[in-house]
C-alpha atoms as one frame of an Amber mdcrd trajectory, in Angstrom:
protein
  -0.083  -0.076  -0.074   1.075   3.651  -0.662   1.873   5.425   2.567  -0.360
   8.650   1.711  -3.514   6.471   2.688  -4.729   6.028  -0.946  -4.613   2.445
  -2.412  -1.418   1.831  -4.309  -1.647   2.632  -7.924  -1.550  -0.491 -10.234
   0.655  -0.886 -13.455  -2.394  -0.031 -15.369  -2.651   3.256 -13.475   1.079
   4.151 -13.896   0.672   3.149 -17.848  -1.865   5.736 -18.298   0.008   8.375
 -16.110   3.249   7.748 -18.001   1.770   7.302 -21.239   4.115   8.593 -24.094
   7.239   8.611 -22.029  10.016   7.031 -24.277  12.306   6.053 -21.499  12.774
   3.278 -19.273   9.957   2.910 -16.543  10.607   0.338 -13.663   8.119  -0.341
 -10.864   9.066  -0.742  -7.063  12.533  -0.396  -8.265  15.447  -0.603  -5.628
  17.127   2.863  -5.379  20.454   1.199  -4.133  22.113   1.204  -7.595  21.029
   4.989  -8.058  22.758   6.473  -5.019  26.641   6.538  -4.334  25.889   4.977
  -0.859  24.216   2.057  -2.280  21.513   2.390   0.147  17.682   3.089  -0.393
  14.403   1.381  -0.588  12.113   1.232  -3.458  10.535   3.908  -5.893   6.937
   3.483  -6.874   7.902   4.370 -10.473  11.573   5.004 -11.574  11.708   6.830
 -14.687  14.844   7.205 -16.901  13.847   9.644 -19.680  15.725   9.518 -22.908
  16.371  13.190 -23.446  14.907  16.731 -22.307  11.832  16.556 -23.955  11.004
  13.059 -22.521  11.741  14.665 -18.941   9.400  17.649 -19.832   6.631  15.169
 -20.732   7.114  13.227 -17.309   6.978  16.285 -15.254   4.054  17.737 -17.079
   2.089  14.443 -16.730   3.022  14.114 -13.010   1.840  17.560 -12.437  -1.609
  16.616 -13.860  -1.936  13.801 -11.645  -0.610  15.510  -8.588   2.181  13.039
  -8.155   5.570  14.060  -6.626   8.616  14.019  -8.493  12.041  13.296  -7.075
  15.315  13.443  -8.872  17.866  10.697  -8.024  21.463  10.559  -8.660  23.517
  12.896  -6.519  26.364  11.922  -4.209  25.167  13.679  -1.244  21.711  11.817
  -0.868  20.471   9.363   1.601  17.434   7.483   0.816  15.594   5.890   3.548
  14.674   2.484   3.840  11.037   2.956   2.982  11.852   4.293  -0.468  10.209
   7.214  -2.172   6.480   7.621  -3.131   5.595   8.901  -6.552   7.980   9.129
  -9.580  11.684   9.208  -9.001  13.691  10.364 -11.993  17.227   9.257 -12.882
  18.837  11.331 -15.683  21.288   8.578 -16.497  20.282   8.639 -20.182  20.523
  12.254 -20.550  24.379  12.313 -21.628  24.864  14.809 -24.250  28.186  16.794
 -24.237  29.141  19.503 -26.717  31.538  22.300 -27.235  30.277  25.777 -28.065
  32.092  28.873 -29.306  34.071  30.730 -26.755  35.589  27.750 -24.734  32.081
  26.769 -23.355  30.864  23.370 -23.026  27.404  22.417 -22.650  26.514  19.191
 -20.812  23.114  17.154 -19.702  22.213  16.690 -16.256  23.003  12.853 -16.471
  26.769  13.287 -17.548  28.988  11.903 -14.787  31.595  14.867 -13.675  34.281
  11.986 -14.566  33.177  11.858 -17.834  32.826  15.748 -18.250  36.304  16.163
 -16.903  37.835  13.671 -19.505  35.961  15.616 -22.415  37.544  18.974 -21.250
  41.013  17.510 -20.891  40.883  16.102 -24.389  40.102  19.592 -25.734  42.754
  21.315 -23.363  40.106  23.193 -21.634  40.684  24.113 -17.986  38.383  25.076
 -14.894  36.971  21.694 -13.980  40.291  20.265 -12.168  38.470  20.638  -8.779
  35.901  17.823  -9.693  38.809  15.206  -9.787  37.234  11.998  -8.056  33.677
  13.296  -7.739  31.655  10.553  -8.784  28.190  12.436  -9.102  26.291  13.979
 -11.983  26.461  17.392 -13.498  22.831  18.036 -12.222  23.883  17.240  -8.798
  26.894  18.973  -8.881  25.188  22.175  -9.712  22.302  21.575  -7.026  24.765
  21.377  -4.293  27.457  23.855  -5.773  29.881  20.848  -5.461  33.450  21.761
  -4.458  36.849  21.142  -3.078  39.595  22.837  -1.850  40.604  23.835  -5.693
  37.305  25.488  -6.402  33.407  25.179  -6.741  30.914  24.346  -9.372  29.784
  28.044  -9.391  33.110  29.202 -10.668  32.295  27.809 -14.136  28.692  27.934
 -14.339  27.455  30.423 -17.393  23.843  29.249 -17.590  21.489  26.279 -16.240
  18.908  24.609 -18.183  16.199  23.652 -16.133  12.684  21.998 -16.517  10.089
  23.965 -14.303   7.178  22.317 -12.382   4.890  22.655 -15.484   7.223  20.806
 -17.719   8.484  23.779 -19.409  12.412  24.373 -20.451  13.737  27.387 -18.889
  17.579  28.716 -19.270  18.688  30.628 -16.257  22.047  32.777 -16.536  24.494
  32.045 -13.602  24.074  35.946 -12.817  20.499  35.229 -11.831  21.490  32.009
  -9.515  22.560  32.848  -5.880  25.298  30.527  -4.843  26.378  29.679  -1.641
  28.336  27.208   0.311  27.184  23.843  -0.945  24.185  25.008  -2.592  22.638
  26.842  -5.461  19.523  28.715  -4.772  17.731  27.690  -8.063  13.798  27.994
  -8.646  11.696  24.871  -8.405  12.326  22.389 -11.113  14.772  19.914 -12.448
  18.341  20.649 -13.701  18.640  19.188 -17.138  21.715  20.663 -18.350  24.363
  23.317 -17.739  26.681  25.643 -20.119  30.303  25.803 -18.359  32.457  28.598
 -19.458  36.004  27.084 -19.382  39.295  28.558 -20.561  42.092  27.182 -22.811
  44.808  25.758 -20.979  48.269  23.158 -21.599  46.707  19.785 -22.121  49.691
  18.266 -20.211  49.298  20.674 -17.383  45.456  20.223 -16.951  45.961  16.441
 -16.905  48.883  16.523 -14.365  46.670  18.653 -12.001  43.519  16.155 -12.203
  45.870  13.220 -11.574  47.486  14.837  -8.714  44.287  15.940  -7.023  42.729
  12.654  -7.598  45.637  10.793  -6.137  45.342  13.370  -3.091  41.721  12.385
  -2.570  42.738   8.599  -2.878  45.069   9.013  -0.085  43.027  11.014   2.032
  39.220   9.981   1.298  37.836   6.475   1.133  36.877   6.561  -2.387  37.041
   2.603  -2.739  33.955   2.257  -0.451  30.346   3.261  -1.096  29.689   6.788
   0.686  27.871   9.855  -0.004  30.911  12.079   0.365  31.116  14.669   3.082
  28.304  14.133   5.679  28.504  17.490   7.515  29.352  21.056   6.579  32.443
  22.555   7.914  31.676  24.807  10.650  33.181  28.680  10.316  36.665  28.609
  10.596  36.800  24.993  11.344  36.536  21.285   9.732  33.829  18.874  10.525
  36.341  16.075  10.088  38.720  17.386  12.335  35.861  17.705  15.015  34.673
  14.128  14.544  38.170  12.818  14.856  38.683  15.035  17.785  35.731  13.218
  19.313  37.072   9.858  18.872  34.769   8.601  16.157  36.807   7.704  13.635
  35.925   3.902  12.988  32.712   4.015  14.835  29.964   1.575  13.636  26.311
   1.155  13.510  25.583  -2.092  11.549  27.591  -2.011   8.405  27.610   2.210
   8.609  30.972   3.204   9.507  32.782   6.557  10.205  35.795   6.218   7.827
  38.946   5.756   9.364  40.459   7.644   6.445  38.513  10.632   6.699  36.387
  11.440   9.536  33.657  13.417   7.593  32.756  10.267   5.358  30.613   7.532
   6.422  31.071   4.359   4.207  28.892   1.416   3.588  30.776  -1.693   4.410
  28.274  -3.861   2.556  24.918  -4.161   4.043  24.248  -1.000   5.617  20.672
   0.268   5.894  19.787   3.958   6.091  18.599   3.672   9.397  22.152   2.644
  10.484  23.591   5.544   8.926  21.121   7.867  10.694  21.884   6.407  13.966
  25.634   6.716  13.243  24.686  10.451  12.366  22.996  11.031  15.740  25.825
   9.396  17.591  28.461  11.466  15.834  26.573  14.774  16.352  26.142  14.075
  20.142  29.580  13.229  20.827  30.876  16.402  18.783  28.426  18.603  20.613
  29.558  17.141  23.902  33.312  17.328  23.136  33.548  20.772  21.504  29.972
  22.721  21.900  29.636  22.562  18.019  26.259  21.463  16.399  27.198  19.809
  13.060  25.024  20.834  10.071  24.102  18.106   7.626  25.494  18.406   4.223
  23.999  15.110   3.555  20.371  15.420   2.104  17.909  12.768   3.628  14.939
  11.679   1.789  12.187   9.233   1.423  10.317   7.448   4.141  11.326   5.273
   7.241
């Protein structure tokens, strides 16, 4: 049964609601394979549109039926064990990348950052080196203004293509988007693509910078384990990882969820972790840090879905 109090929709209901959608549709689909944490309950209907036009159709038809739409695919998301009611959209099939005049790249929202960085390197375009080692999608990196010590997504964004809640394409110049720490203040809708203003550079230098920073991340972060990246935002003038480490929580576990012993602001899935384990570990860490240092850690991780 759907947890809204209404009878669960049948496949026939969904076939009517999603009529004309050309992408892949899966019912009661586990979301574990759609998050970097490899954790998450089922979606009522998981839709992978084939292009932006198809995405517009999904959004418009969901709105007509008053069905919520959630986009999955970012690295900073924890889906609760009860999953997500309504329609979950994956942008995996939106993979277009093209070069435009003036050292500009356009990338669909479903393009992975490693793929985009490789594309830029082959064309000797600089400006994305900061993203080395980030496994998320372009859309996810825009929404959370992803960044590292080398830079942030906002440094290169020229404009963002969105599908608004009515299913219409809207292009928004970067100048109209307020960016802050780990957040782009966008209007409601779905990021379908982004234009990035890059600059020409020496191919060997760009490639070396990416390789060096990727090696740094491998040395200091648990990139071989499923995780959602940094769990907590860094407090002003401090580091969340340092505070967690100082509270003695490196290596702490709840079930198969563990505070990484390599970087204390990462929590990893050792194999069979549930969202409930991660949330219990978050509570444990926040309580210990508050007691030890007086700081209340704010989540960078986005928690969605039902328990």
